[in-house]
C-alpha positions, -999 to 999 in steps of 0.1 A, spaced: -873 100 -127 -850 104 -156 -854 131 -181 -834 135 -213 -817 166 -225 -809 174 -261 -775 164 -271 -751 191 -283 -732 183 -315 -695 194 -317 -681 212 -347 -654 189 -361 -622 195 -377 -615 173 -407 -593 148 -391 -604 114 -406 -574 95 -392 -584 103 -355 -610 84 -335 -645 99 -332 -657 101 -296 -692 108 -281 -690 122 -245 -716 114 -220 -724 134 -188 -752 129 -163 -766 158 -142 -771 145 -108 -788 164 -80 -765 191 -66 -746 196 -98 -755 226 -119 -756 224 -157 -727 250 -158 -706 227 -136 -714 196 -160 -705 216 -190 -672 226 -174 -665 189 -166 -672 180 -202 -651 207 -216 -622 193 -195 -630 157 -207 -629 170 -243 -595 184 -237 -584 150 -223 -599 132 -254 -580 157 -277 -547 151 -257 -553 114 -261 -555 117 -299 -593 118 -307 -620 142 -317 -653 148 -300 -682 143 -324 -711 148 -300 -722 153 -264 -750 134 -247 -764 148 -214 -790 131 -192 -805 143 -159 -809 116 -132 -814 111 -96 -789 82 -95 -770 60 -120 -787 29 -134 -770 -1 -120 -769 -19 -154 -761 8 -179 -755 40 -159 -780 57 -183 -817 49 -185 -826 23 -211 -842 49 -234 -813 71 -232 -789 43 -241 -810 36 -272 -808 73 -281 -771 72 -275 -768 43 -298 -787 61 -326 -764 93 -321 -733 71 -322 -745 56 -355 -754 91 -369 -718 106 -362 -701 72 -369 -683 73 -336 -657 46 -326 -658 51 -287 -682 64 -261 -666 82 -231 -684 88 -199 -674 116 -175 -682 95 -145 -667 60 -137 -683 30 -150 -683 -4 -132 -672 -35 -151 -708 -47 -156 -720 -14 -168 -691 -11 -193 -699 -46 -206 -737 -40 -208 -732 -6 -226 -706 -22 -252 -732 -50 -261 -760 -24 -266 -739 3 -284 -718 -21 -305 -687 0 -298 -662 6 -269 -675 23 -239 -649 38 -215 -648 63 -187 -627 94 -178 -601 73 -158 -593 52 -189 -587 82 -209 -563 97 -184 -545 64 -181 -542 63 -219 -526 97 -219 -502 87 -192 -492 56 -212 -485 78 -242 -463 102 -222 -443 78 -202 -406 81 -212 -384 66 -183 -384 30 -171 -399 42 -138 -426 61 -155 -435 33 -178 -436 9 -148 -458 31 -129 -482 36 -158 -483 -1 -164 -491 -8 -129 -521 17 -129 -533 3 -161 -531 -33 -149 -550 -24 -116 -578 -7 -137 -582 -36 -161 -579 -66 -137 -617 -63 -126 -626 -56 -163 -608 -87 -176 -630 -109 -197 -628 -133 -228 -638 -121 -261 -669 -139 -273 -679 -149 -238 -672 -187 -241 -652 -201 -212 -642 -236 -203 -661 -254 -176 -645 -250 -142 -641 -280 -119 -667 -280 -92 -675 -318 -82 -688 -349 -98 -703 -343 -132 -689 -307 -134 -653 -313 -139 -639 -298 -171 -605 -294 -188 -592 -275 -158 -583 -238 -153 -601 -215 -177 -583 -191 -199 -598 -163 -181 -582 -175 -149 -550 -179 -165 -551 -143 -178 -561 -130 -144 -533 -149 -126 -507 -136 -151 -520 -100 -144 -517 -105 -108 -482 -119 -111 -473 -90 -132 -487 -65 -107 -467 -79 -80 -434 -79 -102 -439 -42 -110 -446 -34 -73 -414 -51 -64 -394 -31 -91 -411 2 -79 -401 -6 -43 -364 -9 -53 -366 23 -72 -380 38 -40 -350 25 -20 -327 41 -45 -346 74 -43 -343 71 -4 -305 68 -6 -304 98 -29 -327 118 -5 -303 109 24 -274 123 4 -293 154 -1 -302 157 35 -265 155 45 -257 181 20 -287 202 35 -299 214 3 -334 228 7 -359 212 -14 -388 230 -33 -413 210 -53 -435 225 -79 -470 211 -78 -502 223 -96 -531 214 -119 -520 199 -152 -508 224 -178 -505 253 -153 -469 259 -165 -448 240 -138 -422 229 -163 -420 264 -179 -414 278 -144 -386 252 -137 -369 265 -169 -372 300 -158 -359 294 -123 -330 271 -132 -323 273 -169 -333 237 -168 -342 237 -207 -367 208 -201 -393 204 -230 -426 221 -226 -459 218 -245 -492 233 -243 -508 199 -235 -520 179 -205 -497 157 -186 -467 162 -205 -445 158 -174 -448 124 -158 -412 119 -144 -398 143 -117 -371 166 -128 -347 181 -103 -325 212 -108 -306 235 -86 -301 271 -82 -286 296 -57 -307 320 -39 -297 356 -33 -283 345 1 -260 320 -15 -280 289 -3 -283 261 -29 -319 250 -34 -332 220 -52 -362 226 -75 -383 195 -85 -410 194 -112 -437 168 -107 -467 153 -125 -497 176 -129 -528 170 -109 -563 170 -121 -598 169 -105 -607 133 -95 -573 121 -102 -577 82 -107 -568 63 -75 -549 38 -95 -525 66 -106 -521 80 -71 -511 46 -58 -488 38 -87 -471 72 -87 -466 73 -47 -428 67 -50 -426 97 -73 -449 119 -52 -427 114 -22 -408 143 -33 -440 163 -26 -443 148 9 -406 155 19 -402 190 3 -394 221 26 -419 242 4 -444 235 -23 -447 261 -49 -483 256 -60 -484 268 -96 -518 280 -107 -530 289 -143 -539 326 -138 -554 327 -173 -580 301 -164 -615 310 -155 -615 280 -132 -585 288 -110 -602 284 -77 -616 251 -84 -582 239 -97 -565 251 -65 -591 231 -46 -584 200 -67 -548 202 -61 -552 206 -24 -575 175 -23 -547 154 -40 -522 168 -16 -545 156 13 -548 122 -2 -509 117 -4 -506 132 31 -486 163 19 -511 189 30 -491 199 60 -461 209 37 -458 248 37 -473 262 4 -467 292 -17 -493 300 -43 -479 313 -76 -504 326 -102 -485 319 -136 -494 330 -172 -497 368 -162 -485 376 -199 -517 359 -214 -543 385 -225 -571 386 -202 -552 368 -175 -563 372 -139 -530 363 -122 -524 398 -107 -560 399 -93 -559 365 -79 -525 372 -63 -542 402 -45 -571 380 -33 -547 353 -18 -525 369 8 -488 360 5 -491 347 -30 -471 359 -61 -479 364 -97 -455 357 -124 -450 349 -161 -428 319 -166 -427 327 -203 -414 363 -201 -399 358 -164 -418 390 -154 -417 392 -117 -395 363 -113 -372 381 -89 -401 387 -65 -409 350 -66 -372 340 -59 -371 365 -30 -405 351 -16 -393 315 -19 -361 325 0 -380 342 27 -405 312 32 -375 288 35 -360 310 62 -392 313 82 -381 284 105 -344 295 105 -327 314 132 -299 340 133 -271 325 155 -237 338 164 -206 317 159 -170 321 172 -149 304 147 -110 299 153 -90 320 129 -73 290 115 -105 271 106 -112 286 73 -131 254 64 -157 262 91 -163 296 78 -167 282 42 -191 256 57 -213 284 74 -216 300 39 -228 267 26 -251 258 53 -269 291 56 -268 329 48 -239 347 64 -252 381 75 -218 397 86 -184 386 99 -159 404 122 -126 398 139 -124 395 177 -93 383 195 -86 348 181 -120 344 167 -140 352 136 -174 363 148 -200 351 124 -237 360 122 -255 334 102 -291 322 94 -293 285 99 -321 259 102 -322 235 132 -299 209 114 -273 234 106 -273 251 140 -267 216 155 -237 211 134 -221 243 146 -233 238 183 -196 236 193 -188 270 182 -222 287 190 -223 316 214 -255 317 235 -266 352 245 
């Protein structure tokens, strides 16, 4: 049985040039009012990032969604009255709407009705900069819009179906759908070519044996700021959701001399739309193939634990949950931040401030230790006249010490399995 709850008006800033939005959330069994409020707060941040203002919130308690309008019929009429009262342009649902529900709601409300997925896609479309990023976003948008394709006004040409039913041929709706499908196939082909190019680049990196560290985390956790702090990358940072869509790779040397590649990636969010996960799969391969994931967490957030769980859920979805992970609680400089306390609760994690670079040395040392976990100290006997081999040993791993013995240079070096195999000819087995 549906029961209505009082809607909560939101204080408005005078921004007449921005769209006015009404947020809608449904309290299903098993979901607490506090959890729904948190979800709507995050949706409000998404709406603000997309360039609109929240004018009101509407909440209803239901056992299950209504198949036709998601809300009950009485609540839809109440929603329509609220939209008229606040002069809203669009209604945004926290939950996903089916194409039929979206159409029915728009007919009753007399305004656009969209869901959380559409808002996220809109933000991605605004932030895409590179050709690859734009192609990935367009693919996600087309996949989302295809089942929702319809003709304005609802009048369609008659379709051929036998004697007495033949019309002028293919309807405009069918033409539009066919064009969308063709465009989807074309973009997928382009992205496959980009993925092949990335594969060649990865092979080059593998030959150079540069270890790869990928920064992952909830959106706006401070990954780009941390990349700047670690590598002097000087990439643009903003206090907004989903600023980074395209991966950025920079290198730095660890204290042992090894060169490590750090890659920043797109931020994650709870219930990340499947269309985006599929479209960005070529970009997310840098996560799958990393030697270490630096999982950046907003230590100033009251919802850090849930954000950690959401990121790990996406990692499972893209088959990257087996990659070693280092939790890094960022924003320790923010007043009231729990970064230090959270680091104590999660064994092996590190707290840091990417903005002030406080505790950055400990983070770098921890990354170096984690990368060497699978490495081994081996002994090499290198010929005295092979200075190139000694230089290669310094490039491949961390040389602990060297000494002279007869016609050899004795080298103790930390190497991974690939590096050890390359020096197998000069390795001394105890």
